[in-house]
N, C-alpha and C positions, 0 to 999 in steps of 0.2 A: 817885740822881745820883751820877754818876762825877766826883771832883774831878782835873782834868788839870793836867799841866805840861807846857808846849812849850818845848824847848831847840833853838834854831836860831839861827846867826848870820847869816844873809841876811834882810835886812829885808822884801824881797819874799814870800819864801818864808813869813817869820814872818805877815805879813799874810794871805795866802793859808790857813794852817794855821788861824788864827783866825776868818777868814770861814766856813770850812767847819765849825768846830766850833760856830759859832753857828747853824749851820743844823739841828744834831741835838738831838734832846731828851735830858733826862737828863744833860745835860754841863755842867760847871762849869769854867770856866778859874780855876785857881789862881794861875798866875804864869807869865811868860814870861822865857825866860833866853838869853843867847848865848854861854855858856861853861858847861865843866865845873864850875869851883869855884863859880858863881853856881847851878847846879843842885843839888849837893850841898848847899849851904847852905838852899835851899829844903826840900830833902828832909828836912833835919835838923829843920826848924821846922815843916812843915806836914804834914797828912794828905793824901797823894796817892794815887790809885788807878790811874792811867795816867799814863805819860810819852810823849810824841810826841818822838822823839829823832833828832837829825842825828848823822852819825858825824864828818864833817869839821868840828870847832869850832877855828878857828884853829891853834894848834900843839898840840891836844889830840885825843883819840878820845873819842866820844861813848860808846863801849864801858868807858869808865872808870866811866860813871855805873851802867852793868849791874853791873859786878862791885862797885861801893859796895853797889847793893842786896842781892847775893848775900851779900858778907860780914856784914850787918847783918841778914839774914834778913827783909828787907824782903818782904811780899806786895804786890808792884807790877807791874802790867802793862806791858810795854814795847812800841812799835810804833817801828819805826827807819823815819824818811824821810830818804833820802839819795841822793846820786849815785854813792856808793860800790857798784859792781856786780861786784868781784872775787871770784871764786870762794873764795879764801880768808877773806875779810870774810864773805859769807855764810856759809860753814861754820862760823865763829868765832860768827856771831850765833845760829846755829841751837844750837851746842852750849851758849851761855850761855842758853838758854831764853827769847829773846824772842817775843813773842807773833804778832809779823808784821813784815813787810819790804816797805816801798814804795820803789819807786825814782823818782828824779825824771826828768822830770815825770811827774806822776800825776793822775788823775781824781778828781773828788768820788765817784763811785761807788765808787772802789777805797779811797778814804779812808772813806767811811762805811762800807762793808763790814768793814774791819779795825776799827773801832770798836766796831761792833755785835757782833761776835765776840766782842770782849773784854767788852764788857758782858753777853752771854748767858752766857760761862763765869763770870763773878763770881757773877752771879745763880743759876747752877747750883749752885756751891759753897755759895752761903749758903742755899739750901733743901735742902741734904742732910740727912738725920734723922741722928741719933746712930749708928746701925747701917745701913749701905747695902746695896743689893742689886747684884748684878753689873750689872744693866740701867743702875741710876745711874751706876756706875764706867764703864760702856762708853759712855754718853753724854758724858761728860768726855773719857776718854782715845783713845776711837774715836769720834767723832761720825759719824753716818751722812753719807753723800754720795750724794744721790739721783742717779742717771744717767739721763740723758735718754731715753725710751722711744723704740726704732726700729722697732718692730713693733707692729700694732694689737694683737697678743695680749698685748703688755706691760701695756696698759692694762684698767681694769675694764670690764666689757661695757656696751656703749652709747656708750663713748668711743672718738673717732679721734685719731690723731695729728696729722693737719693742722687739725683744731679746736682741738687744744690748743695747736699752734704759734700759730695766729690770737689766742687768748686770752692766752697768754703774752707775744706782741708788745703787744697790748694795755695790759697791765698796765705792762710797761716802758716804754711811750709817757706815761704818766702822770706828771704833775708831783711828786706827794707818793707816799710809800711807803705811807700810809692810804688807804683808798678803799672805796666801797660797790659793790654788785652793779651799780646802775643806773650808774655811771660807766663802764662796760665795753661797755653796750649799744649807744651809737653805733660804736663802732669795730669790734665784732665782727658787728654786723648779727643776732646772736641773741636769742631770746627769755630773760626773767628767769630761768626755769626751767632752761634749757639752760646758762646761763652759771653757775648756782649748783653744777650738777653737777661742772664743771670746777674751779670755785673749791674744792668740798669734796676733790677729788681732789688738788688742790695743797696745801690744809691738811692732808691725811692724810700726804703724804710730806714735810711739815715746811718747805715753801717759803713757805708763808703761814701768819699766826696770824689767827685768827677771833673776834671776839666780837658780841655781838648784845645789842640793847634794844627794847622795845616802844614802836613810835611811837604817834601821837594815835589811829589808828583800831584799835591793837591787835594789828595784824599785825607779827611781828618784824623788825627792819630789822638786816642783818648789814654790818658793817665788818671789813675785811681789812688785814693789814699785811704788806709785803713782808719775809721774812727771810733770804732768799738769792738777791740778784740775779745772782750768777755762775751758779747753776745753772738758775735761770729762764733766763737767757740762753741756756743750751744749748739748753732746751727750744725758744726762740724761733728757733734756728738750725736746727732739723730742717727 
């Protein structure tokens, strides 16, 4: 469970942030603040894993909160959600090490992607052994960014780009990130076995997470969860 602080002085945007946050699993709202002093007060009293932070906060800059976290050595993820789109501000935010930067207005999908990435990063850090291998470090500092296949030769034997595009679009059209193989059959017009081949490929390149359990008749039932909607969207645009 990630404990989240929202710092936003626009009541409408605050309501939207809270609504979006409530749609996500494993996220707990710790507090809502409308200014820098109140945010710092919460951070001094509460355990917080993630701050959703506006920059323009009355006569103060939300980046003061980021600098406070740095000065005090706090291991807290920060996602900026702001109307500030000036190059200098973006550069400063990057230099301060914020986790992500969303410019208003933003979509739920972009919001969800940002928070999911923060949760995945914290989970990866928590699972590191006392001695790490280079591949473990690479997952943190150089995360793989699967590129959309452009030629049939880029895919495993038996898979085609047009069919992969169809499957990716079907996944993106679902209401939930978690789904079963059977949920894709009507939209793709494919057999269960064929869909499974493409889902296995998407799992292999870490766009999906796969889990399974045995049903009442003893046949394993697979469930998938979308991990990277942006990369999946690039596949769907082929």
